N, C-alpha and C positions, 0 to 999 in steps of 0.2 A: 241610306241603308249601309250598315257596316259590311264590308266585303267578306268578312269572315263569318258573318251570321249563318249562312246556309251550312257551312262545314261544321261549325260548332253546334248548331241545332241538330244536325243529323247524327253527330257523335253522341250528343246528350240523349237523343231518342234511342239510339242503339244501346246505350248504357242502361237506360230505364227499362227497355224491353227485355234485355238479358236478365236484369234483376227480377223482373216480373216472372219470367219463365222459371227461374230458380226458386222463387218463393212459391209459385204455383206447385212446383214439384215437391219441395221439402215441407212446406206448411199446408199442403193440400187445400190451397186457396181456390182452386178451380174445379167445380164439379165435373166439367167436361173432361179435363185431364185425368182426374181421379177415376172416373168411369172408364176411360180408355186404358189406363194403366192396370186396372183391376178386373178387366173383362177377361174372358177365357182367351188366352193367346193363340189357341189353336183354331179359333173361328175368325173368319174374314171380318166380322164386325169390329173386332178389337182394332184392326188396322185402320178401318174407316173412321172409327171414333178418334183415333190418334190423329189422322189426317184432318178431321174436323177441327180439333183443338189447334192444330198447326195453322190451318187456314185462318182461324180467328186471330191467332197470335200475329200472323203476318199482316192481316188486315189492320190490326191495331197500330202497326207502324204507319200505315197510310193515314189513319184517323189522327194520329199524333202530329203528323206533318201538316195536315189540314188545319188542325187546332192551333198549332204554333203560328202559322201564317195568319190565321183569322184574328189572333190575339194582338198582333202588331198592326200598326197603321202604316200601310204601304200604298204607294200609287198603283194603278192598274198595271203599268209597265213593270214595276218591281215585283208585283205578284206573279205576273207571267214569267218573269225571269226565275223567280224562286221555284215556281211549280215545275218549270222546265228542268232546273237542276235537281230538285228532289225526285222528279219522275225518272230521270236518268239513273240516279243512285238506287232508287227503289227497284227499277227494272233489273239493274245489275245484281241487286240483293236476291230477287226472286230467281234469277237465272243461276245463281251460285248454289242453289239447293238441288238435290237429286230427287226428282219427282217421278211418280208412277205415270203411266199413260193417262189415267183419269185426271191427275193433277196437271199434266202438261196441257190437256185440253182446256181445263179451267183457267189456267194462267195465260194461255195463248191469246185469248180475247183481251185480257188485261194488258198484255204486252202491246197489242195493237193500239189500245187506248193510250198507253204510256208513250208509245212512239209519237202518237198524235200530239200529246201534251209537250213532248220534248221539242217538237217543231214550233211551239209557241203560236199555234194558230189562234184565230179570233174566237173560236168556239171552246176555249179552255174550260169555262164554267160548265158547259154542257157535257164535256168529256169527264169532268170530275163527278158529275151526277150519274153518268153512265157507269163509272167505276163503282160507285156506291150501290147501284142497282145490281150490278154483276155480283158483288159480294153477297147481297141478300139472296139472289137467285142461287148461288152456289151453296149457301147454308140450307136453303130449302131442299135442294137436290140431295145433299148429304143426309139431312134429317129423314127424307123419304127413304133413302137407301138403308139407313140404319133401322128404320121401322120395318121395312120389308125383310131384312135379315133377322131381326128379332122375332118376327112372326114365323119364320121357318124353323 
């Protein structure tokens, strides 16, 4: 494995994701973002819709990381090392955002999982699956909250 691979891949993912959010904004590629931007800004629901889009966008970073590692042929040891590096960077990325208390609760569990991944324990595949389950759970919670607010 090229020692620069993780750094170059993370930079490439960051570039792609920034381009994605720009295109989503300017070209209205994302119904979720469009809905959030054009909701009534005086209602709490518009903030929740924007947080929902943001959560999906942040999740897409992790999905890209998983995809990049899966596309290459690495030994188990190399995969563990890569997951550990990517997990550290992803955790730092999440922490760099200013989140509301709701978001802090959502990401706190993820941070615990990421910390476990960083230590490169033997259950790393299980932790990755837990990460995916948490993303799905968060989407369902946000959708439920959006529906409740729309009904009010």
